[in-house]
Phi, psi and omega in degrees: 000143183249150187217136182260124178216132182052038178067010176251142177271120183234158183272138169275129177283135177243128180237123176258123184235123176269133182266114179287159181302327183295339181266012176303134179094350179286152174291144180301312184295321180293321181294313180297320179299326180288340181261321180258074191288345179274356180251133183293154179299322181294322179290323177299320178300318180293322178299319179295310183296331182269005174085021180268003181243128178240139174245118184051041176087354182250134178295134176238121182253012182256113182298324185269011179304134181272132179283147181258348183094141178072014174280165171243122181255133172249117178251118178258123185243102179285160176297150180291133173287169177132208184289131178305144183277084181230155178298135177225131179282105179255009181051048181296139178265125181264124178269331180204143177205140168218193184288346185256322188209171175214155173243121184261146173268092185288127176282154176294150178091354181261122176286144186286314183217161180300145177205169180302129178088352179273115184249353179263157177303144180250178176305321180302319178298320178292324178294321179295331176284316183287323183231080184305333181296342181293339180293350183274356179218162181079122182252010186246018177075017182226047182301131177087345187278124178240345173204173185230158167236145177301156179308317184276358181264138179255170170113202189293125170224129184269140178229153180261145182256004176204166179294322178299316179293322179300317180294316181293319180289323176299320178294323178300314180289321181298326179274359185056037187264045175202162183256123180245118182243135182237162174233134183218152170253126186231161179288140175073185178236147182280147179291329178240151181287336179226130177222157173243124176258107183245083185227129180291146184236140174217174177288144180287121184290341180268340179213102189290350177274352183246160174249167179202162172286129183221103185295329186275312188246001184285161176268142182308131183215131184224129178231133176256125185241129179234131180292130178260316181198139176261143175246081188061222175253005186279320185200168174211158174262137182227150170261134182233129173245127180252135178275313176265179180222056181287156177304127178060022189307306184297316181297317180293314181299313183291323176294324182297325181268009176087015180231067184296155175295131179299139178082002181281107183287341183268315186244000190252031181301329180294343181254018185303316181296318178297317181301318181288318183296320186257013174053051183281120191279337183196177180296129185276069181227129186226125177281095193279326189207141173237130176233129186202160172269120183301124185293346179254313183273342181067014176267149177284133179239142176224121184236131184235143178250131179292153178298134180289159186299323182295326177289321178298321181294318178297320179297322177296319179297319180293323179294328185264013182298000000 
């Protein structure tokens, strides 16, 4: 099926999914999400509501519809609206590069890849300008992307320069076979200098754009937090190493223990007064370092991103309180 977007004719992806008897009673949105794992749960919800999902030939617009077993589902996935996927010079800063991969110093405020409602150029647009060869692979609007950072998070993000590299790097992340280190400014001070937050995370059933700690249905998530510096009793800087890589993991974990990341508009309401007093511009979270064994050369690589100027400025304000 063909679909017109931004004056370009693009293909609608069609997925036929047979429902086994064992999945009788499951919610429609949850079942489709378990099968179409490259599509976010929120987008699947929109596809259902917009009439792109058919059960036995009939459109179903109810996300919570219960499956009866033995149905045939047709899921039509149109291309994402938004900014056309064209090269844009974003003056990306390269921290490391070889013929297989690169590590980019992502600035805060930059979305990683095109998505519904995103109308500004993304990191992907900048990658197509910096590495034109990337246009030769990936059909999902995410060439080179093997992991993500939130829009408001700065720092190291690794990208693949070929389809072969993308597959190897994706496998590296799937196995958690690399070390990811972050730096954050958080509300209050920790009672201990080192803590482990081992709390499962799932999507918030009341707000599908948010995540939450969920003991019953969450996926295993572990973050190691070490105090770097205290700013009186008001705030502290911490180093965070994550074993898993769940969506919003660090922000959810730190908010859960009562120490939200400063400037976090989604999970940091408890730090609202501090954010306003110290003019904090965005969530104070920085992907500082990636350490990994190169999947092609087999050599250990360690790439570090310097703290951005806005975080340094906030730290000065906290020091001078």
